C-alpha positions as CSV (number, residue, x, y, z in Angstrom):
1,Q,21.0,-7.3,12.4
2,V,19.1,-4.7,14.5
3,Q,15.4,-5.1,14.9
4,L,13.0,-2.5,16.2
5,V,9.4,-3.6,16.7
6,E,6.9,-0.8,17.4
7,S,3.4,-0.8,18.7
8,G,0.8,1.4,20.3
9,G,-0.2,3.7,17.5
10,G,-3.8,4.3,16.6
11,L,-6.7,6.7,16.4
12,V,-7.7,8.6,19.5
13,Q,-9.9,11.6,20.3
14,P,-8.4,14.9,21.5
15,G,-7.5,14.7,25.2
16,G,-6.9,11.0,25.0
17,S,-3.7,9.0,25.6
18,L,-1.5,6.5,23.8
19,R,1.6,4.7,24.8
20,L,4.0,3.9,22.1
21,S,6.5,1.0,22.6
22,C,9.6,0.0,20.7
23,T,11.4,-3.2,21.4
24,V,15.1,-3.5,20.3
25,S,16.7,-6.8,19.5
26,G,19.4,-8.3,17.4
27,T,23.2,-8.4,17.5
28,I,24.0,-5.2,19.4
29,F,27.1,-4.4,21.2
30,S,25.8,-1.5,23.1
31,V,22.9,1.0,23.1
32,N,23.5,4.7,23.6
33,A,20.7,7.2,23.0
34,M,17.1,6.4,22.3
35,A,14.6,8.7,20.7
36,W,11.2,9.3,19.2
37,Y,10.6,11.4,16.0
38,R,7.5,12.3,14.2
39,Q,6.7,13.4,10.7
40,T,3.6,14.7,8.9
41,P,3.2,15.0,5.1
42,G,5.2,17.9,3.7
43,K,7.0,18.6,6.9
44,Q,10.5,17.7,8.1
45,R,10.9,14.9,10.6
46,E,10.9,16.4,14.1
47,L,12.7,15.1,17.2
48,V,10.0,14.7,19.8
49,A,11.9,13.2,22.7
50,V,15.3,11.8,23.4
51,M,16.9,9.9,26.2
52,Y,20.6,10.0,26.4
53,S,22.8,7.2,27.7
54,D,23.1,8.7,31.1
55,G,19.3,8.9,31.5
56,R,18.9,12.5,30.8
57,T,15.9,13.3,28.7
58,D,14.8,16.2,26.5
59,H,11.4,16.8,24.9
60,V,10.4,19.3,22.2
61,D,8.6,22.3,23.7
62,S,5.3,21.5,22.1
63,V,5.0,18.2,24.0
64,K,6.6,19.1,27.4
65,G,4.2,18.2,30.2
66,R,2.2,15.9,28.0
67,F,4.7,13.3,26.6
68,T,7.3,11.3,28.5
69,I,10.0,9.2,27.0
70,S,11.3,6.2,29.1
71,R,13.2,3.0,28.8
72,D,13.6,-0.3,30.5
73,N,16.6,-1.0,32.6
74,A,18.2,-3.2,30.0
75,K,17.7,-0.7,27.2
76,T,15.7,-3.3,25.3
77,S,12.6,-1.1,25.0
78,V,11.8,2.6,24.7
79,Y,8.4,4.1,25.3
80,L,6.6,7.3,24.6
81,Q,3.7,8.0,26.9
82,M,1.4,10.5,25.2
83,N,-1.2,12.3,27.3
84,S,-3.6,15.1,26.5
85,L,-3.2,14.5,22.8
86,K,-4.0,17.2,20.4
87,P,-4.9,17.1,16.7
88,E,-1.6,18.7,15.9
89,D,0.1,15.6,17.4
90,T,-1.1,13.6,14.4
91,A,1.9,12.2,12.6
92,V,3.8,9.1,11.9
93,Y,6.0,8.4,14.9
94,Y,9.4,6.7,14.5
95,C,11.5,5.0,17.1
96,S,15.2,5.5,16.7
97,V,18.0,3.9,18.7
98,E,21.7,4.8,18.6
99,V,23.6,1.6,18.7
100,A,27.1,0.1,18.3
101,V,27.1,-3.3,16.6
102,S,30.7,-4.2,17.1
103,S,33.4,-3.8,19.7
104,D,34.9,-0.7,18.0
105,L,31.8,1.1,19.4
106,R,31.1,3.1,16.3
107,L,27.5,4.4,16.6
108,Y,24.7,4.7,14.2
109,W,21.0,5.4,14.4
110,H,18.7,2.5,13.6
111,W,15.1,3.4,12.7
112,G,11.8,1.7,13.2
113,Q,9.2,1.4,10.5
114,G,7.0,4.1,12.0
115,T,3.5,4.0,13.5
116,Q,0.6,6.2,12.7
117,V,-0.9,8.3,15.5
118,T,-4.1,10.1,14.5
119,V,-5.8,12.5,16.9
120,S,-9.3,13.5,15.7
121,S,-12.8,13.8,16.9
């Protein structure tokens, strides 16, 4: 019912940049928050950045000043611009969108499949 299509991951050298994209489609009544998470083997999934429904954003301290979450005006896509990448940014990055799929407006988080980001020289 809800489809998230991610793109933009890959292999980059330290100091490089990537832009992750996530396009949302399907039968969706409304979109609330949008977020990016990341996870490395043996570690818990970490919230990297979130954009709330009112446009406020928050980023984990380790990426502040380097990563920026954004969305299009229709809330059909969410992006993560990643600059000055470091090896410790290597992870599988997941798009997540908080949606309501019916008029009762009950919300749940829908997850993308994940995309690998590897930062290595």
